[in-house]
C-alpha positions in Angstrom: 132.7 163.9 68.9 133.1 160.1 69.5 130.8 157.6 67.8 128.5 157.4 70.8 128.0 161.1 71.0 127.5 161.3 67.3 124.7 158.6 67.6 123.0 160.4 70.5 123.3 163.7 68.6 121.8 162.3 65.4 119.0 160.6 67.3 118.1 163.8 69.2 118.2 165.8 66.0 115.9 163.3 64.2 113.4 163.2 67.2 113.2 167.0 67.5 112.9 167.5 63.8 110.2 164.9 63.6 108.3 166.5 66.4 108.5 169.9 64.7 107.3 168.4 61.3 104.5 166.4 62.8 103.3 169.2 65.1 104.2 167.8 68.6 106.3 171.0 68.9 103.9 173.7 67.7 104.8 176.5 65.4 106.0 179.6 67.3 106.5 177.7 70.6 109.6 178.3 72.8 112.1 175.5 73.0 113.2 175.6 76.6 116.4 173.6 77.1 115.3 172.2 80.5 112.1 170.9 79.0 113.9 169.4 76.0 116.6 167.8 78.2 113.9 165.9 80.1 111.8 165.1 77.0 114.7 163.8 74.8 117.1 162.6 77.5 120.0 164.6 75.9 122.7 166.8 77.3 122.5 170.6 77.1 125.5 170.7 74.7 123.8 168.1 72.4 120.5 170.1 72.5 122.3 173.4 71.7 124.1 171.8 68.8 120.9 170.3 67.5 118.9 173.5 67.8 121.6 175.4 66.0 121.6 172.9 63.2 117.8 173.1 62.9 118.1 176.9 62.9 120.5 176.7 60.0 118.0 174.5 58.2 115.0 176.8 58.8 113.0 174.7 61.3 113.9 176.8 64.3 114.5 180.5 65.0 117.0 181.9 67.5 116.3 185.7 68.0 119.2 187.4 69.8 119.2 186.8 73.6 115.7 185.2 73.4 116.5 181.5 73.1 115.1 179.1 70.5 111.6 178.9 69.0 109.9 176.6 66.5 109.7 178.6 63.3 106.2 180.1 62.9 104.1 179.3 59.9 102.7 181.8 57.4 101.1 182.0 54.0 104.1 183.6 52.5 106.5 181.0 53.8 104.3 178.2 52.5 104.1 179.8 49.1 107.9 180.2 48.9 108.5 176.6 50.0 106.0 175.2 47.5 107.5 177.3 44.6 111.0 176.2 45.5 109.9 172.5 45.8 108.2 172.7 42.4 111.3 174.2 40.8 113.7 171.7 42.3 111.6 168.5 42.1 110.5 169.1 38.5 114.1 169.7 37.4 115.2 166.6 39.3 112.4 164.6 37.7 113.5 165.5 34.2 117.1 164.5 35.0 115.9 161.3 36.6 113.8 160.2 33.6 116.8 160.9 31.4 119.3 158.9 33.5 117.1 156.3 35.1 117.8 152.6 34.4 115.9 149.4 35.0 116.8 149.3 38.7 115.4 152.8 39.1 112.2 151.8 37.4 111.9 148.8 39.8 112.4 151.0 42.8 109.7 153.4 41.5 107.3 150.6 41.0 107.8 149.3 44.5 107.5 152.8 46.0 104.3 153.5 44.2 102.8 150.1 45.2 103.4 150.7 48.9 102.0 154.2 48.7 98.9 153.1 46.8 98.1 150.3 49.3 98.4 152.8 52.1 96.3 155.4 50.3 93.6 152.8 49.8 93.6 152.1 53.6 93.3 155.8 54.3 90.5 156.1 51.8 88.7 153.3 53.6 88.8 155.3 56.8 91.9 153.8 58.5 93.9 156.9 59.6 95.9 155.1 62.3 99.2 155.3 60.4 99.4 158.8 59.2 103.2 159.0 59.7 103.8 155.8 57.8 101.6 157.2 55.0 103.6 160.3 54.7 106.8 158.3 54.8 105.6 156.3 51.8 104.6 159.5 50.1 108.1 160.8 50.6 109.6 157.5 49.3 107.5 157.7 46.2 108.5 161.3 45.4 112.1 160.4 46.1 112.0 157.3 43.9 110.9 159.5 41.0 113.9 161.8 41.2 116.5 159.4 42.7 118.3 158.9 39.3 119.0 162.7 38.8 122.7 162.0 39.7 123.0 165.1 41.9 123.6 164.7 45.6 123.3 168.4 46.2 119.9 168.6 44.5 118.6 165.6 46.4 119.8 167.1 49.7 118.1 170.5 49.0 115.0 168.8 47.9 114.8 166.7 51.1 114.9 169.7 53.3 112.3 171.5 51.3 110.1 168.4 51.3 110.3 168.3 55.1 109.3 172.0 55.3 106.4 171.4 53.0 105.3 168.4 55.0 105.3 170.4 58.2 102.5 172.6 56.6 100.7 169.5 55.4 100.6 168.1 58.9 98.7 171.2 60.1 95.8 169.9 58.0 94.0 166.9 59.5 92.4 165.8 56.2 93.9 164.4 53.0 92.8 164.8 49.4 91.7 161.2 49.1 91.0 159.9 45.5 92.3 163.1 44.0 95.8 162.6 45.3 95.6 158.9 44.4 94.8 159.7 40.8 97.6 162.3 40.7 100.2 159.9 42.0 99.1 157.2 39.5 99.2 159.7 36.6 102.7 160.9 37.6 103.9 157.3 38.0 102.6 156.3 34.6 104.1 159.3 32.8 107.5 158.8 34.5 107.7 155.1 33.6 106.7 156.1 30.1 109.6 158.5 30.0 107.2 161.3 29.1 109.2 164.1 30.7 106.9 167.0 29.8 103.8 165.3 31.0 105.4 164.0 34.2 106.7 167.5 35.0 103.4 169.1 34.3 101.6 166.6 36.5 104.1 167.0 39.3 103.7 170.8 39.2 99.9 170.4 39.4 100.2 167.9 42.2 102.3 170.1 44.4 100.2 173.2 43.7 97.0 171.3 44.5 98.4 170.2 47.8 99.6 173.7 48.5 96.1 175.2 47.8 94.5 172.5 49.9 96.7 173.5 52.8 96.1 177.2 52.3 92.4 176.6 52.4 92.5 174.4 55.5 94.9 175.9 57.9 93.7 178.4 60.5 96.6 180.9 60.2 95.5 183.0 63.1 96.3 180.2 65.6 99.7 179.2 64.3 101.7 180.9 67.0 
């Protein structure tokens, strides 16, 4: 493809993926090409390429001769995603603590500061910027593991994080002060280069969020 088509394709991919993650395209819903063409102002070839890419990443399903569907949600899928995320992120965190330099520490401090300010706003009742809050959450978790020196590990983790986030966005509430304390404890342990404590806290943080989602989602209405 030429540069223009690459830009259009990437933009369409990002928009559809965002709408799947944040629930604008509901789990189990059929992705009709005509509807998508109008909604995203993209050609049919771009849409097919995008949907095939999202299928390969696990956000879309394409049953034979039935078209494309947003991947349904399930307890089993969430458990698998949470376990894989824990495995990869804890491993990456250990490598990052081992390899991280002063620049990495500075980026982590900045990422935690932005997240903490947003969390305080959420705690005060301002939920007008949920998407920005989750972006800062992602940036904080990424900052912790950024120095792991493995592009493949970071790429796999990013996909799993997005899948995990899709489940979180099915829940309209957040964990408030509990999550704030967890983030601060992980931040402190990571800066202190206390690998065992940081990994334990991260494991507990992911599992707490997972259990919160399990308890809050109405699984019978996910299709």
